[in-house]
PDB file of N, CA, C and O in Angstrom, chain B, residues numbered from 101:
ATOM      1  N   UNK B 101     -35.323 137.513-155.394  1.00  0.00           N
ATOM      2  CA  UNK B 101     -35.583 137.775-154.009  1.00  0.00           C
ATOM      3  C   UNK B 101     -34.818 139.006-153.565  1.00  0.00           C
ATOM      4  O   UNK B 101     -33.635 139.144-153.877  1.00  0.00           O
ATOM      5  N   UNK B 102     -35.455 139.879-152.859  1.00  0.00           N
ATOM      6  CA  UNK B 102     -34.797 141.068-152.333  1.00  0.00           C
ATOM      7  C   UNK B 102     -34.110 140.743-151.013  1.00  0.00           C
ATOM      8  O   UNK B 102     -34.442 139.757-150.355  1.00  0.00           O
ATOM      9  N   UNK B 103     -33.136 141.592-150.629  1.00  0.00           N
ATOM     10  CA  UNK B 103     -32.393 141.366-149.385  1.00  0.00           C
ATOM     11  C   UNK B 103     -33.304 141.249-148.176  1.00  0.00           C
ATOM     12  O   UNK B 103     -33.043 140.448-147.278  1.00  0.00           O
ATOM     13  N   UNK B 104     -34.383 142.048-148.143  1.00  0.00           N
ATOM     14  CA  UNK B 104     -35.235 141.988-146.960  1.00  0.00           C
ATOM     15  C   UNK B 104     -35.962 140.660-146.838  1.00  0.00           C
ATOM     16  O   UNK B 104     -36.427 140.320-145.750  1.00  0.00           O
ATOM     17  N   UNK B 105     -36.074 139.902-147.914  1.00  0.00           N
ATOM     18  CA  UNK B 105     -36.754 138.616-147.879  1.00  0.00           C
ATOM     19  C   UNK B 105     -35.806 137.461-147.551  1.00  0.00           C
ATOM     20  O   UNK B 105     -36.257 136.352-147.264  1.00  0.00           O
ATOM     21  N   UNK B 106     -34.501 137.713-147.591  1.00  0.00           N
ATOM     22  CA  UNK B 106     -33.514 136.676-147.307  1.00  0.00           C
ATOM     23  C   UNK B 106     -33.290 136.541-145.806  1.00  0.00           C
ATOM     24  O   UNK B 106     -33.413 137.522-145.072  1.00  0.00           O
ATOM     25  N   UNK B 107     -32.962 135.338-145.342  1.00  0.00           N
ATOM     26  CA  UNK B 107     -32.626 135.169-143.926  1.00  0.00           C
ATOM     27  C   UNK B 107     -31.395 136.007-143.579  1.00  0.00           C
ATOM     28  O   UNK B 107     -30.573 136.305-144.445  1.00  0.00           O
ATOM     29  N   UNK B 108     -31.279 136.381-142.314  1.00  0.00           N
ATOM     30  CA  UNK B 108     -30.184 137.237-141.860  1.00  0.00           C
ATOM     31  C   UNK B 108     -28.817 136.638-142.179  1.00  0.00           C
ATOM     32  O   UNK B 108     -27.884 137.369-142.511  1.00  0.00           O
ATOM     33  N   UNK B 109     -28.692 135.326-142.082  1.00  0.00           N
ATOM     34  CA  UNK B 109     -27.417 134.658-142.348  1.00  0.00           C
ATOM     35  C   UNK B 109     -26.927 134.963-143.762  1.00  0.00           C
ATOM     36  O   UNK B 109     -25.723 135.095-143.980  1.00  0.00           O
ATOM     37  N   UNK B 110     -27.823 135.074-144.704  1.00  0.00           N
ATOM     38  CA  UNK B 110     -27.438 135.316-146.087  1.00  0.00           C
ATOM     39  C   UNK B 110     -27.181 136.786-146.393  1.00  0.00           C
ATOM     40  O   UNK B 110     -26.520 137.103-147.382  1.00  0.00           O
ATOM     41  N   UNK B 111     -27.689 137.679-145.567  1.00  0.00           N
ATOM     42  CA  UNK B 111     -27.516 139.106-145.832  1.00  0.00           C
ATOM     43  C   UNK B 111     -26.414 139.729-145.000  1.00  0.00           C
ATOM     44  O   UNK B 111     -26.016 140.864-145.260  1.00  0.00           O
ATOM     45  N   UNK B 112     -25.916 139.020-144.016  1.00  0.00           N
ATOM     46  CA  UNK B 112     -24.874 139.552-143.143  1.00  0.00           C
ATOM     47  C   UNK B 112     -23.591 139.737-143.944  1.00  0.00           C
ATOM     48  O   UNK B 112     -23.162 138.836-144.665  1.00  0.00           O
ATOM     49  N   UNK B 113     -23.001 140.878-143.813  1.00  0.00           N
ATOM     50  CA  UNK B 113     -21.753 141.176-144.521  1.00  0.00           C
ATOM     51  C   UNK B 113     -20.567 140.767-143.656  1.00  0.00           C
ATOM     52  O   UNK B 113     -20.527 141.060-142.461  1.00  0.00           O
ATOM     53  N   UNK B 114     -19.615 140.096-144.264  1.00  0.00           N
ATOM     54  CA  UNK B 114     -18.397 139.698-143.565  1.00  0.00           C
ATOM     55  C   UNK B 114     -17.351 140.782-143.785  1.00  0.00           C
ATOM     56  O   UNK B 114     -17.072 141.144-144.928  1.00  0.00           O
ATOM     57  N   UNK B 115     -16.760 141.311-142.698  1.00  0.00           N
ATOM     58  CA  UNK B 115     -15.746 142.359-142.883  1.00  0.00           C
ATOM     59  C   UNK B 115     -14.523 141.801-143.601  1.00  0.00           C
ATOM     60  O   UNK B 115     -14.161 140.636-143.433  1.00  0.00           O
ATOM     61  N   UNK B 116     -13.909 142.637-144.387  1.00  0.00           N
ATOM     62  CA  UNK B 116     -12.683 142.245-145.082  1.00  0.00           C
ATOM     63  C   UNK B 116     -11.520 142.220-144.104  1.00  0.00           C
ATOM     64  O   UNK B 116     -11.486 143.004-143.156  1.00  0.00           O
ATOM     65  N   UNK B 117     -10.576 141.330-144.328  1.00  0.00           N
ATOM     66  CA  UNK B 117      -9.402 141.310-143.440  1.00  0.00           C
ATOM     67  C   UNK B 117      -8.604 142.603-143.598  1.00  0.00           C
ATOM     68  O   UNK B 117      -8.559 143.196-144.676  1.00  0.00           O
ATOM     69  N   UNK B 118      -7.982 143.022-142.510  1.00  0.00           N
ATOM     70  CA  UNK B 118      -7.230 144.272-142.535  1.00  0.00           C
ATOM     71  C   UNK B 118      -5.786 144.070-142.972  1.00  0.00           C
ATOM     72  O   UNK B 118      -5.110 145.036-143.329  1.00  0.00           O
ATOM     73  N   UNK B 119      -5.306 142.842-142.951  1.00  0.00           N
ATOM     74  CA  UNK B 119      -3.930 142.578-143.371  1.00  0.00           C
ATOM     75  C   UNK B 119      -3.939 141.871-144.709  1.00  0.00           C
ATOM     76  O   UNK B 119      -4.871 141.133-145.029  1.00  0.00           O
ATOM     77  N   UNK B 120      -2.903 142.100-145.481  1.00  0.00           N
ATOM     78  CA  UNK B 120      -2.768 141.455-146.774  1.00  0.00           C
ATOM     79  C   UNK B 120      -1.706 140.373-146.688  1.00  0.00           C
ATOM     80  O   UNK B 120      -0.681 140.532-146.026  1.00  0.00           O
ATOM     81  N   UNK B 121      -1.968 139.290-147.361  1.00  0.00           N
ATOM     82  CA  UNK B 121      -0.962 138.247-147.460  1.00  0.00           C
ATOM     83  C   UNK B 121      -0.027 138.612-148.602  1.00  0.00           C
ATOM     84  O   UNK B 121      -0.471 139.077-149.652  1.00  0.00           O
ATOM     85  N   UNK B 122       1.253 138.403-148.397  1.00  0.00           N
ATOM     86  CA  UNK B 122       2.220 138.707-149.452  1.00  0.00           C
ATOM     87  C   UNK B 122       2.920 137.431-149.855  1.00  0.00           C
ATOM     88  O   UNK B 122       3.044 136.502-149.056  1.00  0.00           O
ATOM     89  N   UNK B 123       3.369 137.382-151.070  1.00  0.00           N
ATOM     90  CA  UNK B 123       4.094 136.208-151.534  1.00  0.00           C
ATOM     91  C   UNK B 123       5.486 136.212-150.913  1.00  0.00           C
ATOM     92  O   UNK B 123       5.970 137.249-150.459  1.00  0.00           O
ATOM     93  N   UNK B 124       6.116 135.064-150.897  1.00  0.00           N
ATOM     94  CA  UNK B 124       7.471 134.983-150.343  1.00  0.00           C
ATOM     95  C   UNK B 124       8.443 135.836-151.145  1.00  0.00           C
ATOM     96  O   UNK B 124       9.351 136.454-150.588  1.00  0.00           O
ATOM     97  N   UNK B 125       8.247 135.863-152.432  1.00  0.00           N
ATOM     98  CA  UNK B 125       9.163 136.638-153.266  1.00  0.00           C
ATOM     99  C   UNK B 125       9.064 138.125-152.935  1.00  0.00           C
ATOM    100  O   UNK B 125      10.082 138.814-152.872  1.00  0.00           O
ATOM    101  N   UNK B 126       7.845 138.626-152.722  1.00  0.00           N
ATOM    102  CA  UNK B 126       7.677 140.040-152.403  1.00  0.00           C
ATOM    103  C   UNK B 126       8.279 140.352-151.036  1.00  0.00           C
ATOM    104  O   UNK B 126       8.746 141.466-150.801  1.00  0.00           O
ATOM    105  N   UNK B 127       8.268 139.367-150.130  1.00  0.00           N
ATOM    106  CA  UNK B 127       8.755 139.602-148.782  1.00  0.00           C
ATOM    107  C   UNK B 127      10.257 139.325-148.641  1.00  0.00           C
ATOM    108  O   UNK B 127      10.829 139.551-147.574  1.00  0.00           O
ATOM    109  N   UNK B 128      10.880 138.850-149.684  1.00  0.00           N
ATOM    110  CA  UNK B 128      12.300 138.500-149.612  1.00  0.00           C
ATOM    111  C   UNK B 128      13.158 139.745-149.434  1.00  0.00           C
ATOM    112  O   UNK B 128      12.884 140.783-150.036  1.00  0.00           O
ATOM    113  N   UNK B 129      14.198 139.644-148.605  1.00  0.00           N
ATOM    114  CA  UNK B 129      15.103 140.777-148.432  1.00  0.00           C
ATOM    115  C   UNK B 129      15.743 141.173-149.754  1.00  0.00           C
ATOM    116  O   UNK B 129      15.840 140.371-150.682  1.00  0.00           O
ATOM    117  N   UNK B 130      16.171 142.404-149.818  1.00  0.00           N
ATOM    118  CA  UNK B 130      16.759 142.941-151.048  1.00  0.00           C
ATOM    119  C   UNK B 130      17.966 142.132-151.498  1.00  0.00           C
ATOM    120  O   UNK B 130      18.168 141.946-152.698  1.00  0.00           O
ATOM    121  N   UNK B 131      18.776 141.645-150.551  1.00  0.00           N
ATOM    122  CA  UNK B 131      19.975 140.895-150.933  1.00  0.00           C
ATOM    123  C   UNK B 131      19.625 139.612-151.684  1.00  0.00           C
ATOM    124  O   UNK B 131      20.364 139.194-152.575  1.00  0.00           O
ATOM    125  N   UNK B 132      18.513 138.993-151.332  1.00  0.00           N
ATOM    126  CA  UNK B 132      18.102 137.767-152.005  1.00  0.00           C
ATOM    127  C   UNK B 132      17.594 138.092-153.411  1.00  0.00           C
ATOM    128  O   UNK B 132      17.885 137.373-154.367  1.00  0.00           O
ATOM    129  N   UNK B 133      16.837 139.174-153.524  1.00  0.00           N
ATOM    130  CA  UNK B 133      16.352 139.580-154.854  1.00  0.00           C
ATOM    131  C   UNK B 133      17.522 139.929-155.764  1.00  0.00           C
ATOM    132  O   UNK B 133      17.508 139.598-156.949  1.00  0.00           O
ATOM    133  N   UNK B 134      18.529 140.592-155.219  1.00  0.00           N
ATOM    134  CA  UNK B 134      19.713 140.945-156.005  1.00  0.00           C
ATOM    135  C   UNK B 134      20.438 139.668-156.436  1.00  0.00           C
ATOM    136  O   UNK B 134      20.880 139.557-157.579  1.00  0.00           O
ATOM    137  N   UNK B 135      20.557 138.713-155.523  1.00  0.00           N
ATOM    138  CA  UNK B 135      21.221 137.449-155.852  1.00  0.00           C
ATOM    139  C   UNK B 135      20.456 136.696-156.938  1.00  0.00           C
ATOM    140  O   UNK B 135      21.068 136.138-157.848  1.00  0.00           O
ATOM    141  N   UNK B 136      19.123 136.674-156.853  1.00  0.00           N
ATOM    142  CA  UNK B 136      18.319 136.011-157.880  1.00  0.00           C
ATOM    143  C   UNK B 136      18.494 136.688-159.232  1.00  0.00           C
ATOM    144  O   UNK B 136      18.631 136.019-160.257  1.00  0.00           O
ATOM    145  N   UNK B 137      18.489 138.013-159.230  1.00  0.00           N
ATOM    146  CA  UNK B 137      18.695 138.742-160.487  1.00  0.00           C
ATOM    147  C   UNK B 137      20.063 138.418-161.092  1.00  0.00           C
ATOM    148  O   UNK B 137      20.185 138.213-162.299  1.00  0.00           O
ATOM    149  N   UNK B 138      21.091 138.373-160.237  1.00  0.00           N
ATOM    150  CA  UNK B 138      22.439 138.064-160.710  1.00  0.00           C
ATOM    151  C   UNK B 138      22.502 136.634-161.246  1.00  0.00           C
ATOM    152  O   UNK B 138      23.134 136.375-162.271  1.00  0.00           O
ATOM    153  N   UNK B 139      21.847 135.715-160.548  1.00  0.00           N
ATOM    154  CA  UNK B 139      21.854 134.315-160.973  1.00  0.00           C
ATOM    155  C   UNK B 139      21.160 134.146-162.318  1.00  0.00           C
ATOM    156  O   UNK B 139      21.677 133.462-163.201  1.00  0.00           O
ATOM    157  N   UNK B 140      20.012 134.754-162.475  1.00  0.00           N
ATOM    158  CA  UNK B 140      19.266 134.592-163.725  1.00  0.00           C
ATOM    159  C   UNK B 140      19.866 135.397-164.871  1.00  0.00           C
ATOM    160  O   UNK B 140      19.507 135.184-166.029  1.00  0.00           O
ATOM    161  N   UNK B 141      20.763 136.306-164.568  1.00  0.00           N
ATOM    162  CA  UNK B 141      21.455 137.053-165.613  1.00  0.00           C
ATOM    163  C   UNK B 141      22.769 136.416-166.030  1.00  0.00           C
ATOM    164  O   UNK B 141      23.395 136.849-166.997  1.00  0.00           O
ATOM    165  N   UNK B 142      23.189 135.387-165.302  1.00  0.00           N
ATOM    166  CA  UNK B 142      24.469 134.725-165.585  1.00  0.00           C
ATOM    167  C   UNK B 142      24.363 133.856-166.840  1.00  0.00           C
ATOM    168  O   UNK B 142      23.272 133.420-167.208  1.00  0.00           O
ATOM    169  N   UNK B 143      25.496 133.607-167.493  1.00  0.00           N
ATOM    170  CA  UNK B 143      25.489 132.689-168.636  1.00  0.00           C
ATOM    171  C   UNK B 143      25.026 131.302-168.185  1.00  0.00           C
ATOM    172  O   UNK B 143      25.308 130.883-167.063  1.00  0.00           O
ATOM    173  N   UNK B 144      24.327 130.608-169.050  1.00  0.00           N
ATOM    174  CA  UNK B 144      23.761 129.299-168.702  1.00  0.00           C
ATOM    175  C   UNK B 144      24.824 128.315-168.241  1.00  0.00           C
ATOM    176  O   UNK B 144      24.603 127.567-167.288  1.00  0.00           O
ATOM    177  N   UNK B 145      25.982 128.305-168.909  1.00  0.00           N
ATOM    178  CA  UNK B 145      27.031 127.354-168.531  1.00  0.00           C
ATOM    179  C   UNK B 145      27.661 127.678-167.175  1.00  0.00           C
ATOM    180  O   UNK B 145      28.313 126.820-166.581  1.00  0.00           O
ATOM    181  N   UNK B 146      27.477 128.898-166.681  1.00  0.00           N
ATOM    182  CA  UNK B 146      28.026 129.305-165.382  1.00  0.00           C
ATOM    183  C   UNK B 146      26.973 129.277-164.278  1.00  0.00           C
ATOM    184  O   UNK B 146      27.255 129.695-163.155  1.00  0.00           O
ATOM    185  N   UNK B 147      25.769 128.795-164.572  1.00  0.00           N
ATOM    186  CA  UNK B 147      24.661 128.854-163.620  1.00  0.00           C
ATOM    187  C   UNK B 147      24.974 128.146-162.302  1.00  0.00           C
ATOM    188  O   UNK B 147      24.777 128.712-161.227  1.00  0.00           O
ATOM    189  N   UNK B 148      25.459 126.917-162.388  1.00  0.00           N
ATOM    190  CA  UNK B 148      25.707 126.126-161.173  1.00  0.00           C
ATOM    191  C   UNK B 148      26.781 126.780-160.310  1.00  0.00           C
ATOM    192  O   UNK B 148      26.604 126.906-159.098  1.00  0.00           O
ATOM    193  N   UNK B 149      27.877 127.190-160.908  1.00  0.00           N
ATOM    194  CA  UNK B 149      28.962 127.828-160.145  1.00  0.00           C
ATOM    195  C   UNK B 149      28.478 129.142-159.523  1.00  0.00           C
ATOM    196  O   UNK B 149      28.807 129.449-158.377  1.00  0.00           O
ATOM    197  N   UNK B 150      27.706 129.906-160.273  1.00  0.00           N
ATOM    198  CA  UNK B 150      27.194 131.178-159.762  1.00  0.00           C
ATOM    199  C   UNK B 150      26.203 130.946-158.634  1.00  0.00           C
ATOM    200  O   UNK B 150      26.194 131.692-157.655  1.00  0.00           O
ATOM    201  N   UNK B 151      25.361 129.910-158.760  1.00  0.00           N
ATOM    202  CA  UNK B 151      24.399 129.566-157.699  1.00  0.00           C
ATOM    203  C   UNK B 151      25.137 129.209-156.413  1.00  0.00           C
ATOM    204  O   UNK B 151      24.740 129.648-155.334  1.00  0.00           O
ATOM    205  N   UNK B 152      26.199 128.423-156.511  1.00  0.00           N
ATOM    206  CA  UNK B 152      26.978 128.053-155.318  1.00  0.00           C
ATOM    207  C   UNK B 152      27.641 129.269-154.696  1.00  0.00           C
ATOM    208  O   UNK B 152      27.648 129.421-153.474  1.00  0.00           O
ATOM    209  N   UNK B 153      28.197 130.136-155.535  1.00  0.00           N
ATOM    210  CA  UNK B 153      28.883 131.328-155.025  1.00  0.00           C
ATOM    211  C   UNK B 153      27.898 132.264-154.316  1.00  0.00           C
ATOM    212  O   UNK B 153      28.160 132.719-153.202  1.00  0.00           O
ATOM    213  N   UNK B 154      26.785 132.542-154.956  1.00  0.00           N
ATOM    214  CA  UNK B 154      25.797 133.451-154.360  1.00  0.00           C
ATOM    215  C   UNK B 154      25.126 132.841-153.134  1.00  0.00           C
ATOM    216  O   UNK B 154      24.817 133.557-152.182  1.00  0.00           O
ATOM    217  N   UNK B 155      24.896 131.528-153.144  1.00  0.00           N
ATOM    218  CA  UNK B 155      24.344 130.847-151.973  1.00  0.00           C
ATOM    219  C   UNK B 155      25.283 130.937-150.782  1.00  0.00           C
ATOM    220  O   UNK B 155      24.843 131.129-149.649  1.00  0.00           O
ATOM    221  N   UNK B 156      26.578 130.796-151.043  1.00  0.00           N
ATOM    222  CA  UNK B 156      27.572 130.943-149.977  1.00  0.00           C
ATOM    223  C   UNK B 156      27.585 132.356-149.407  1.00  0.00           C
ATOM    224  O   UNK B 156      27.732 132.542-148.199  1.00  0.00           O
ATOM    225  N   UNK B 157      27.431 133.351-150.279  1.00  0.00           N
ATOM    226  CA  UNK B 157      27.375 134.737-149.804  1.00  0.00           C
ATOM    227  C   UNK B 157      26.156 134.965-148.921  1.00  0.00           C
ATOM    228  O   UNK B 157      26.254 135.627-147.887  1.00  0.00           O
ATOM    229  N   UNK B 158      25.014 134.425-149.319  1.00  0.00           N
ATOM    230  CA  UNK B 158      23.801 134.570-148.503  1.00  0.00           C
ATOM    231  C   UNK B 158      23.995 133.923-147.129  1.00  0.00           C
ATOM    232  O   UNK B 158      23.575 134.473-146.111  1.00  0.00           O
ATOM    233  N   UNK B 159      24.629 132.762-147.111  1.00  0.00           N
ATOM    234  CA  UNK B 159      24.869 132.058-145.848  1.00  0.00           C
ATOM    235  C   UNK B 159      25.801 132.867-144.951  1.00  0.00           C
ATOM    236  O   UNK B 159      25.562 132.985-143.750  1.00  0.00           O
ATOM    237  N   UNK B 160      26.864 133.425-145.536  1.00  0.00           N
ATOM    238  CA  UNK B 160      27.793 134.246-144.757  1.00  0.00           C
ATOM    239  C   UNK B 160      27.139 135.538-144.266  1.00  0.00           C
ATOM    240  O   UNK B 160      27.517 136.075-143.224  1.00  0.00           O
ATOM    241  N   UNK B 161      26.157 136.029-145.023  1.00  0.00           N
ATOM    242  CA  UNK B 161      25.455 137.259-144.632  1.00  0.00           C
ATOM    243  C   UNK B 161      24.379 137.020-143.580  1.00  0.00           C
ATOM    244  O   UNK B 161      23.667 137.950-143.201  1.00  0.00           O
ATOM    245  N   UNK B 162      24.253 135.780-143.104  1.00  0.00           N
ATOM    246  CA  UNK B 162      23.328 135.495-142.013  1.00  0.00           C
ATOM    247  C   UNK B 162      21.939 135.066-142.437  1.00  0.00           C
ATOM    248  O   UNK B 162      20.986 135.246-141.679  1.00  0.00           O
ATOM    249  N   UNK B 163      21.798 134.508-143.615  1.00  0.00           N
ATOM    250  CA  UNK B 163      20.498 134.018-144.079  1.00  0.00           C
ATOM    251  C   UNK B 163      20.630 132.552-144.490  1.00  0.00           C
ATOM    252  O   UNK B 163      20.498 132.230-145.670  1.00  0.00           O
ATOM    253  N   UNK B 164      20.893 131.651-143.519  1.00  0.00           N
ATOM    254  CA  UNK B 164      21.129 130.249-143.887  1.00  0.00           C
ATOM    255  C   UNK B 164      19.910 129.556-144.493  1.00  0.00           C
ATOM    256  O   UNK B 164      20.059 128.724-145.388  1.00  0.00           O
ATOM    257  N   UNK B 165      18.721 129.882-144.022  1.00  0.00           N
ATOM    258  CA  UNK B 165      17.515 129.273-144.581  1.00  0.00           C
ATOM    259  C   UNK B 165      17.293 129.688-146.023  1.00  0.00           C
ATOM    260  O   UNK B 165      16.979 128.859-146.877  1.00  0.00           O
ATOM    261  N   UNK B 166      17.455 130.962-146.285  1.00  0.00           N
ATOM    262  CA  UNK B 166      17.312 131.471-147.643  1.00  0.00           C
ATOM    263  C   UNK B 166      18.412 130.912-148.537  1.00  0.00           C
ATOM    264  O   UNK B 166      18.173 130.613-149.707  1.00  0.00           O
ATOM    265  N   UNK B 167      19.618 130.770-147.986  1.00  0.00           N
ATOM    266  CA  UNK B 167      20.731 130.216-148.759  1.00  0.00           C
ATOM    267  C   UNK B 167      20.431 128.775-149.165  1.00  0.00           C
ATOM    268  O   UNK B 167      20.724 128.373-150.291  1.00  0.00           O
ATOM    269  N   UNK B 168      19.852 128.002-148.260  1.00  0.00           N
ATOM    270  CA  UNK B 168      19.521 126.608-148.575  1.00  0.00           C
ATOM    271  C   UNK B 168      18.489 126.527-149.696  1.00  0.00           C
ATOM    272  O   UNK B 168      18.614 125.707-150.605  1.00  0.00           O
ATOM    273  N   UNK B 169      17.461 127.387-149.626  1.00  0.00           N
ATOM    274  CA  UNK B 169      16.458 127.403-150.700  1.00  0.00           C
ATOM    275  C   UNK B 169      17.066 127.878-152.012  1.00  0.00           C
ATOM    276  O   UNK B 169      16.723 127.379-153.084  1.00  0.00           O
ATOM    277  N   UNK B 170      17.967 128.841-151.918  1.00  0.00           N
ATOM    278  CA  UNK B 170      18.639 129.372-153.102  1.00  0.00           C
ATOM    279  C   UNK B 170      19.475 128.284-153.755  1.00  0.00           C
ATOM    280  O   UNK B 170      19.457 128.130-154.977  1.00  0.00           O
ATOM    281  N   UNK B 171      20.213 127.525-152.941  1.00  0.00           N
ATOM    282  CA  UNK B 171      21.075 126.468-153.471  1.00  0.00           C
ATOM    283  C   UNK B 171      20.266 125.313-154.051  1.00  0.00           C
ATOM    284  O   UNK B 171      20.795 124.531-154.841  1.00  0.00           O
ATOM    285  N   UNK B 172      19.000 125.191-153.676  1.00  0.00           N
ATOM    286  CA  UNK B 172      18.152 124.125-154.193  1.00  0.00           C
ATOM    287  C   UNK B 172      17.516 124.477-155.544  1.00  0.00           C
ATOM    288  O   UNK B 172      16.862 123.634-156.157  1.00  0.00           O
ATOM    289  N   UNK B 173      17.703 125.705-156.004  1.00  0.00           N
ATOM    290  CA  UNK B 173      17.138 126.099-157.302  1.00  0.00           C
ATOM    291  C   UNK B 173      17.733 125.249-158.409  1.00  0.00           C
ATOM    292  O   UNK B 173      18.941 125.016-158.456  1.00  0.00           O
ATOM    293  N   UNK B 174      16.871 124.795-159.293  1.00  0.00           N
ATOM    294  CA  UNK B 174      17.335 123.981-160.404  1.00  0.00           C
ATOM    295  C   UNK B 174      17.853 124.829-161.557  1.00  0.00           C
ATOM    296  O   UNK B 174      17.478 125.990-161.720  1.00  0.00           O
ATOM    297  N   UNK B 175      18.710 124.226-162.339  1.00  0.00           N
ATOM    298  CA  UNK B 175      19.232 124.899-163.528  1.00  0.00           C
ATOM    299  C   UNK B 175      18.090 125.040-164.530  1.00  0.00           C
ATOM    300  O   UNK B 175      17.385 124.067-164.797  1.00  0.00           O
ATOM    301  N   UNK B 176      17.896 126.230-165.087  1.00  0.00           N
ATOM    302  CA  UNK B 176      16.777 126.417-166.013  1.00  0.00           C
ATOM    303  C   UNK B 176      17.022 125.731-167.351  1.00  0.00           C
ATOM    304  O   UNK B 176      18.160 125.464-167.738  1.00  0.00           O
ATOM    305  N   UNK B 177      15.934 125.456-168.037  1.00  0.00           N
ATOM    306  CA  UNK B 177      16.054 124.943-169.400  1.00  0.00           C
ATOM    307  C   UNK B 177      16.576 126.078-170.276  1.00  0.00           C
ATOM    308  O   UNK B 177      16.585 127.238-169.865  1.00  0.00           O
ATOM    309  N   UNK B 178      17.005 125.735-171.470  1.00  0.00           N
ATOM    310  CA  UNK B 178      17.529 126.749-172.387  1.00  0.00           C
ATOM    311  C   UNK B 178      16.456 127.797-172.687  1.00  0.00           C
ATOM    312  O   UNK B 178      16.749 128.992-172.715  1.00  0.00           O
ATOM    313  N   UNK B 179      15.208 127.355-172.912  1.00  0.00           N
ATOM    314  CA  UNK B 179      14.150 128.313-173.233  1.00  0.00           C
ATOM    315  C   UNK B 179      13.846 129.229-172.046  1.00  0.00           C
ATOM    316  O   UNK B 179      13.603 130.421-172.233  1.00  0.00           O
ATOM    317  N   UNK B 180      13.858 128.682-170.827  1.00  0.00           N
ATOM    318  CA  UNK B 180      13.630 129.523-169.646  1.00  0.00           C
ATOM    319  C   UNK B 180      14.787 130.504-169.459  1.00  0.00           C
ATOM    320  O   UNK B 180      14.573 131.665-169.112  1.00  0.00           O
ATOM    321  N   UNK B 181      15.996 130.036-169.688  1.00  0.00           N
ATOM    322  CA  UNK B 181      17.163 130.913-169.562  1.00  0.00           C
ATOM    323  C   UNK B 181      17.096 132.050-170.582  1.00  0.00           C
ATOM    324  O   UNK B 181      17.386 133.199-170.249  1.00  0.00           O
ATOM    325  N   UNK B 182      16.716 131.735-171.822  1.00  0.00           N
ATOM    326  CA  UNK B 182      16.592 132.766-172.851  1.00  0.00           C
ATOM    327  C   UNK B 182      15.525 133.798-172.474  1.00  0.00           C
ATOM    328  O   UNK B 182      15.701 134.996-172.699  1.00  0.00           O
ATOM    329  N   UNK B 183      14.424 133.323-171.902  1.00  0.00           N
ATOM    330  CA  UNK B 183      13.364 134.235-171.459  1.00  0.00           C
ATOM    331  C   UNK B 183      13.891 135.164-170.375  1.00  0.00           C
ATOM    332  O   UNK B 183      13.594 136.359-170.387  1.00  0.00           O
ATOM    333  N   UNK B 184      14.668 134.634-169.440  1.00  0.00           N
ATOM    334  CA  UNK B 184      15.248 135.466-168.384  1.00  0.00           C
ATOM    335  C   UNK B 184      16.187 136.528-168.959  1.00  0.00           C
ATOM    336  O   UNK B 184      16.284 137.630-168.418  1.00  0.00           O
ATOM    337  N   UNK B 185      16.867 136.203-170.037  1.00  0.00           N
ATOM    338  CA  UNK B 185      17.807 137.157-170.632  1.00  0.00           C
ATOM    339  C   UNK B 185      17.097 138.302-171.334  1.00  0.00           C
ATOM    340  O   UNK B 185      17.648 139.396-171.451  1.00  0.00           O
ATOM    341  N   UNK B 186      15.895 138.064-171.795  1.00  0.00           N
ATOM    342  CA  UNK B 186      15.171 139.093-172.523  1.00  0.00           C
ATOM    343  C   UNK B 186      14.209 139.891-171.662  1.00  0.00           C
ATOM    344  O   UNK B 186      13.642 140.879-172.129  1.00  0.00           O
ATOM    345  N   UNK B 187      14.011 139.485-170.411  1.00  0.00           N
ATOM    346  CA  UNK B 187      13.063 140.220-169.558  1.00  0.00           C
ATOM    347  C   UNK B 187      13.763 141.091-168.557  1.00  0.00           C
ATOM    348  O   UNK B 187      13.110 141.773-167.768  1.00  0.00           O
TER     349      UNK B 187
END
């Protein structure tokens, strides 16, 4: 069937949205990205202590919501930690 034979409802073009949705990670402030990089670069046995230290810094820097989410991050498995070390 050609477009001219289709009902108008089926041929009407919907405009694309002008705004893009971004992921939370892309929208995160630089300080949070730096903290995540530091956390994932830390030795596995120091992960929990480093998470608490960096979470406290985020809270003191005025990002209590981000600090709470940061402190809720789970300790990675050994294989995930190794992957973080090589990437």
